[in-house]
C-alpha positions, -999 to +999 in steps of 0.1 A: +118+187-060+096+188-092+061+176-092+044+155-118+012+172-132-012+147-146-038+171-160-040+175-197-025+207-212-034+223-245-020+203-273-021+169-256-049+156-277-067+126-264-042+123-236-050+096-210-045+092-174-008+087-165-017+053-149-029+040-182-001+018-194-019+003-224+006-023-235+005-043-203-027-033-186-044-064-171-018-086-188-007-112-162+006-138-186+035-161-176+059-138-193+050-108-171+050-131-140+085-144-148+101-112-157+086-092-129+072-066-154+050-041-137+036-009-152+030+004-117+065-002-107+079+014-138+058+045-131+069+046-095+106+043-103+103+069-131+085+093-107+111+087-080+140+095-104+123+126-119+115+139-084+151+151-083+143+177-110+139+213-099+118+222-129+081+213-127+071+188-154+040+174-169+034+138-179+008+125-204+002+098-229-002+113-264-026+094-286-011+089-321-038+066-333-032+035-355+004+044-363+016+008-360-009-008-336-046+000-333-043+027-307-007+037-300+003+062-273+036+079-266+044+086-230+057+122-229+070+145-202+072+182-209+089+212-191+087+249-195+060+248-222+051+285-217+084+295-233+081+310-268+115+296-279+117+267-303+110+234-284+136+207-279+125+171-283+145+142-269+146+107-282+164+081-260+185+052-270+180+014-269+166+001-236+162+036-220+134+059-211+125+095-203+138+092-167+174+088-178+174+124-190+173+135-153+208+150-154+199+171-184+163+183-182+167+212-158+195+227-178+180+221-212+145+235-202+159+267-187+153+287-219+128+267-240+101+240-239+115+205-236+097+173-245+111+138-237+094+109-253+094+072-246+100+059-281+073+037-295+079+001-283+099+013-252+093+025-216+057+034-209+047+039-245+026+014-265+044-017-276+029-027-310+043-054-332+066-038-358+074-050-393+104-073-398+115-052-428+142-028-417+131+001-439+095-004-430+104-004-393+123+028-398+093+045-415+070+033-387+092+049-360+095+081-380+058+082-385+052+078-348+073+110-341+055+129-369+021+119-356+032+129-321+043+163-334+010+168-351-010+160-320+010+185-300+007+211-328+044+219-328+051+238-361+089+234-357+113+218-333+149+210-325+152+172-325+179+154-304+184+117-305+209+095-285+223+063-300+193+045-316+173+077-310+199+095-331+192+071-360+155+077-357+160+115-355+183+115-386+157+094-405+130+119-394+151+148-407+153+131-441+115+127-443+104+160-426+132+185-429+108+215-429+097+206-394+132+209-380+152+240-370+182+219-359+191+182-357+213+171-328+228+136-329+243+124-296+267+095-301+244+082-329+241+046-338+238+033-373+258+060-391+286+042-410+288+009-429+303-021-412+340-023-423+345-051-447+376-063-429+361-060-394+357-098-388+392-105-399+407-078-377+389-088-346+402-120-329+374-139-311+380-170-290+367-200-308+343-210-280+327-175-280+319-176-318+288-198-314+276-177-285+279-145-307+262-163-336+232-172-314+231-138-298+227-121-332+194-140-336+180-127-303+169-093-292+199-074-276+186-073-241+172-108-239+193-117-208+174-092-186+142-110-193+157-145-192+170-137-156+133-132-146+130-119-110+168-115-109+168-091-138+172-060-117+201-075-098+216-085-131+216-048-143+228-036-109+257-061-110+269-060-146+260-024-156+271-007-124+289+017-147+256+031-158+242+032-123+272+052-111+268+079-137+237+091-118+252+088-083+258+126-080+220+131-081+202+098-074+207+088-038+196+052-043+213+036-073+188+007-072+162+032-086+183+034-118+189-004-121+153-011-112+141+015-138+162+000-166+150-035-156+113-024-158+118-006-191+132-039-206+113-066-188+081-061-207+071-072-242+103-062-262+086-050-294+109-019-296+140-042-293+125-063-320+123-032-342+160-024-334+169-060-342+152-057-376+172-026-384+206-038-372+231-058-393+252-066-362+247-048-329+270-019-338+258-014-374+226-008-393+215-027-423+209+007-440+236+030-427+226+066-423+258+080-436+250+067-471+219+089-470+231+119-451+239+138-482+202+138-491+194+159-460+183+194-470+209+220-462+184+241-445+187+218-415+218+225-394+232+194-378+253+191-346+269+156-339+283+150-305+306+120-297+322+108-266+360+104-271+358+070-253+326+058-270+326+023-284+305+036-313+332+061-322+358+033-322+337+010-344+334+036-371+357+037-401+385+062-394+372+087-420+336+089-406+341+121-388+359+135-417+330+127-440+306+145-416+329+174-411+332+180-449+295+189-449+293+226-442+260+223-424+273+196-401+293+204-370+310+175-352+321+179-316+338+155-292+334+155-254+367+144-240+366+115-216+329+106-222+318+072-233+286+062-252+263+075-225+274+110-234+244+127-217+254+112-183+292+108-185+297+146-185+263+160-182+275+196-177+295+197-210+267+178-228+241+203-216+263+232-226+269+220-261+232+212-267+222+246-254+248+263-276+233+244-306+198+254-296+207+290-291+217+293-328+180+288-336+168+315-311+192+342-323+201+371-301+173+364-276+187+329-268+223+341-266+214+368-242+206+343-215+242+331-215+257+297-206+279+291-176+316+289-185+328+254-185+360+236-195+366+236-233+361+204-252+376+191-284+359+205-315+363+186-348+342+209-369+369+213-395+382+178-398 
């Protein structure tokens, strides 16, 4: 079992106590009463899930100043920080948090420092009010990652983002390419444009159309908060597929559903940021693929997709081909995995991420080796 170390380490400038959840401290408004939001419960569930790690980890709030709000903080867990290899930084997707990397952290931190961040507006990080302008929101999120990097004094890093985190990571790469040694996009959201004929090709029952129309005006995970004290049960019942992904490690599945509930029962400013950036849930207003050609070729890119991911199947057929045509972009597909690629086949995901990271380390990284695993479909040369 890993232990959580709360003491501040070198580089965690102005880090605060790990019980300081600034966005909801002493806030007992009717909203928090109804949704059952509790920073203490969120911390407890995160700690319970991460206790399954074998690698010791450290948790701290990193003060990034007036990035969006007046005193923003990013909750960060770090592992193997004494390693001299290039650090790997993890950005989660919509509605998630650092604890959902539990199936990956041990393997990824074996040869290098690993940092997992609760994205600004999510998890235990600060929840400032973002702009309603999609490009401004994007810049605010990118700025939060850069301020975090500066506070930790990391000259270079490997940046990995899943889903929404992939969109943020790609945008960061466009703004700060000289800070990245490798960019890894795991089933990234917001890459292609929405197909012009999508609406005409999808048949929706007439009585569902007004429901979808209203839903587009709301934050994506509004139902969890609307359910109030039943939010955790709602997650457990309707997203049992996610809970089951962790069953090989987490003995009590209600820890996962409870954690997801607590991550999303609080003030949903991060969801609001996502809502501002999305055209419809599956597409961004400013797709990343339109800008990907601007990325400096000094930044190698690895894109991982799950063969059964809904994101892969909402993309235009030539999306992967467009990515594969860029010589500095390698696209790989994990057969049988869905959108939650990091948990569906954690072993293969960890292997592919480590392989990408080892290209940065050179011979020293390759010498450590990776356990042989079943081969996966590689679409590098599409």
